[in-house]
C-alpha positions as CSV (number, residue, x, y, z in Angstrom):
1,M,47.0,-19.3,7.9
2,P,48.4,-18.7,11.7
3,N,52.1,-18.2,11.3
4,D,52.7,-21.2,14.0
5,P,50.7,-24.3,12.3
6,S,51.2,-25.9,15.8
7,E,48.3,-23.5,16.8
8,E,45.9,-25.3,14.2
9,F,46.2,-28.5,16.1
10,P,45.0,-27.7,19.8
11,R,45.0,-30.4,22.3
12,S,42.3,-30.0,24.8
13,D,41.7,-33.9,25.5
14,P,44.6,-36.1,26.2
15,A,42.3,-38.8,26.2
16,V,42.3,-39.3,22.8
17,T,46.0,-39.8,22.1
18,P,46.7,-43.0,20.8
19,D,48.7,-44.1,24.2
20,G,45.8,-42.5,26.7
21,P,46.3,-39.9,29.3
22,E,48.4,-41.9,31.6
23,Q,51.4,-43.5,31.5
24,Q,52.1,-46.9,33.0
25,E,55.0,-48.2,34.9
26,D,55.9,-50.4,32.1
27,P,54.0,-48.9,29.1
28,A,53.4,-50.3,26.0
29,P,55.5,-49.5,23.1
30,K,54.2,-46.5,21.5
31,R,52.6,-46.3,18.2
32,K,54.1,-45.4,14.9
33,G,52.6,-43.1,13.0
34,M,51.8,-44.6,9.5
35,V,52.9,-43.5,6.0
36,V,50.1,-44.4,3.6
37,V,50.2,-44.6,0.0
38,Y,47.1,-44.9,-2.0
39,H,47.8,-44.9,-5.7
40,G,46.4,-46.2,-8.9
41,E,44.5,-45.3,-11.8
42,G,41.6,-46.0,-10.6
43,A,38.8,-44.1,-8.4
44,G,38.7,-44.1,-4.7
45,K,42.2,-42.6,-3.6
46,E,40.7,-39.2,-2.4
47,T,37.9,-40.8,-0.9
48,A,39.9,-43.3,0.8
49,S,42.1,-40.8,2.2
50,L,39.3,-38.7,3.3
51,G,37.5,-41.1,5.2
52,V,40.8,-41.6,7.1
53,L,40.8,-37.9,7.9
54,F,37.2,-37.6,8.6
55,R,37.3,-40.5,10.9
56,A,40.5,-38.7,12.9
57,H,38.9,-35.9,13.2
58,G,35.7,-37.3,14.5
59,R,38.2,-38.9,17.4
60,G,39.4,-35.7,18.3
61,L,42.9,-36.0,16.5
62,P,44.5,-32.9,14.7
63,V,43.9,-33.2,11.0
64,R,45.0,-31.1,7.9
65,H,44.4,-31.6,4.0
66,M,46.5,-30.5,1.3
67,R,45.9,-31.0,-2.0
68,F,48.7,-30.9,-4.8
69,R,46.5,-30.6,-8.1
70,A,44.3,-28.0,-9.2
71,I,40.9,-28.2,-9.7
72,E,38.8,-26.3,-12.6
73,P,38.1,-23.1,-12.0
74,G,34.6,-22.2,-11.0
75,L,34.2,-25.4,-9.4
76,T,33.5,-26.6,-6.0
77,S,34.3,-30.4,-4.7
78,G,32.0,-31.8,-2.5
79,D,35.1,-32.6,-0.7
80,D,36.1,-29.1,-0.3
81,L,32.6,-28.2,0.7
82,A,32.9,-31.1,3.5
83,L,36.1,-30.0,4.6
84,T,34.7,-26.4,5.1
85,K,31.6,-27.2,7.1
86,L,33.9,-29.5,9.5
87,N,36.3,-26.9,10.0
88,V,39.0,-28.7,9.0
89,P,42.1,-26.8,7.7
90,S,43.0,-27.2,3.6
91,D,45.5,-26.2,1.4
92,V,45.2,-26.2,-2.2
93,I,47.8,-25.4,-4.7
94,T,47.0,-22.0,-6.2
95,D,49.1,-22.5,-9.1
96,A,49.6,-25.8,-11.0
97,S,53.2,-25.5,-11.9
98,Q,56.7,-26.4,-10.1
99,T,56.5,-23.0,-8.4
100,G,52.9,-23.6,-7.0
101,A,53.9,-27.2,-5.9
102,Q,57.3,-26.4,-4.4
103,Q,55.3,-23.3,-2.4
104,L,52.6,-25.8,-1.1
105,W,55.2,-28.8,-0.4
106,R,57.1,-25.8,1.9
107,V,54.1,-25.6,4.0
108,A,53.5,-29.4,4.3
109,N,57.1,-29.8,5.2
110,L,56.7,-27.1,7.9
111,H,53.8,-29.1,9.5
112,L,55.8,-32.5,9.1
113,T,58.3,-31.0,11.2
114,I,56.3,-29.1,13.6
115,I,53.0,-31.4,14.6
116,Q,53.6,-33.8,17.0
117,E,50.4,-36.0,16.1
118,G,47.5,-36.4,14.0
119,V,46.6,-37.0,10.0
120,L,48.2,-35.0,7.4
121,V,46.7,-35.6,3.7
122,L,48.8,-34.9,0.8
123,E,46.3,-35.2,-1.9
124,G,48.1,-35.4,-5.2
125,L,51.7,-35.3,-4.0
126,L,52.5,-38.6,-6.2
127,D,51.3,-36.5,-9.3
128,A,53.8,-33.5,-8.6
129,I,56.7,-35.7,-7.5
130,N,56.1,-37.6,-10.8
131,S,55.8,-34.3,-13.0
132,G,59.2,-33.3,-11.5
133,W,57.9,-30.4,-9.6
134,I,59.2,-32.0,-6.0
135,P,62.1,-34.3,-5.9
136,V,61.0,-37.6,-4.1
137,S,64.7,-37.6,-2.1
138,A,63.1,-34.2,-0.2
139,V,59.5,-36.2,0.5
140,V,61.3,-39.0,1.6
141,D,63.9,-37.3,3.8
142,S,61.0,-34.9,5.4
143,L,58.9,-38.4,6.2
144,S,61.8,-39.9,8.0
145,L,62.3,-36.8,10.4
146,K,58.3,-36.5,11.2
147,S,57.0,-37.0,14.4
148,Q,56.3,-40.6,15.7
149,Q,52.5,-39.7,16.3
150,V,51.7,-38.1,13.1
151,H,49.9,-40.6,10.3
152,V,50.7,-39.0,6.6
153,I,48.4,-40.0,3.5
154,I,49.7,-39.9,0.3
155,T,47.8,-39.7,-3.2
156,G,48.5,-39.8,-6.7
157,E,48.2,-42.0,-9.9
158,S,52.0,-43.6,-9.7
159,A,54.0,-44.6,-6.6
160,L,57.8,-44.2,-6.8
161,T,59.7,-47.2,-5.3
162,E,61.3,-45.0,-2.9
163,L,58.4,-44.2,-1.1
164,L,57.0,-47.5,-1.7
165,E,59.5,-48.7,0.3
166,I,59.3,-46.6,3.2
167,A,55.5,-47.0,3.1
168,D,53.5,-48.5,6.2
169,L,50.5,-49.2,3.7
170,V,50.2,-49.2,0.1
171,S,47.1,-49.6,-1.4
172,H,46.7,-50.0,-5.4
173,M,43.4,-48.6,-6.7
174,R,42.4,-50.0,-10.3
175,A,39.5,-49.5,-12.2
176,I,37.4,-52.8,-12.5
177,K,34.5,-50.9,-13.9
178,E,33.9,-47.2,-14.6
179,R,31.2,-45.0,-15.8
180,P,31.8,-43.7,-19.2
181,T,34.1,-40.8,-19.8
182,D,31.2,-38.7,-21.3
183,A,28.8,-39.7,-18.2
184,V,27.0,-36.4,-16.6
185,A,29.1,-36.2,-13.3
186,I,27.0,-36.4,-10.3
187,A,27.3,-34.0,-7.5
188,G,28.0,-36.0,-4.3
189,I,29.2,-39.0,-5.8
190,D,32.0,-37.6,-8.7
191,F,33.0,-34.2,-7.3
C-alpha cells in the first residue's frame, strides 16, 4: 500500500465528478457524500455495498474496500476475486481481534481524512463496533469530519443508534426465506 493513500485514487477525468468539470456562475448546491448503513441478520449487506462500489468504479470514481471480519483460512471469496480482477484496493483484517480491528480502523480513518471523493466500503465495521473493538464515538467523529464528496458504506448485523442517526440511508436486511444452514455453499452465489 502506498504511503500516501491519495495516490491510490487518481483523478484523470474531471467529467466524472458529481458536479461536472465546469462551475457555473450560479452553481447548484454541491452534492453531499452519503453515509449508508446496511444492517440486519439477513443476507445481502455485502452484496449491496459491493454493487454500489462496482457501479462507482465503473463511473470512474475512486473506490476502496475494507473488511473488518475474517474469512476462513484458505477460502477465497468471489468478492475478493472480483475486487482483484477490477484492481479495486481492498484491505482485510489480518487478526480477528481488537488489535486487528483497530489497525484496520486506523487505515480507514486515514482514508476518511485524506480522500476527497469516491466510495469507501467498510464491510463488517458494525460487527467490530458491537464486539467492543472500535468505539462507536470514534467512528461517528471520523464520519463527521470526512470530505463532502466521500460516500461511506458500513455493513454488519446490528447498527447502533448513534450511526443510524447520522446515516443518510439505512437498509435493514432481514431473511424472509433462506436455504438450510447445512446446504452446500454455491460458488458465485454464496461466496
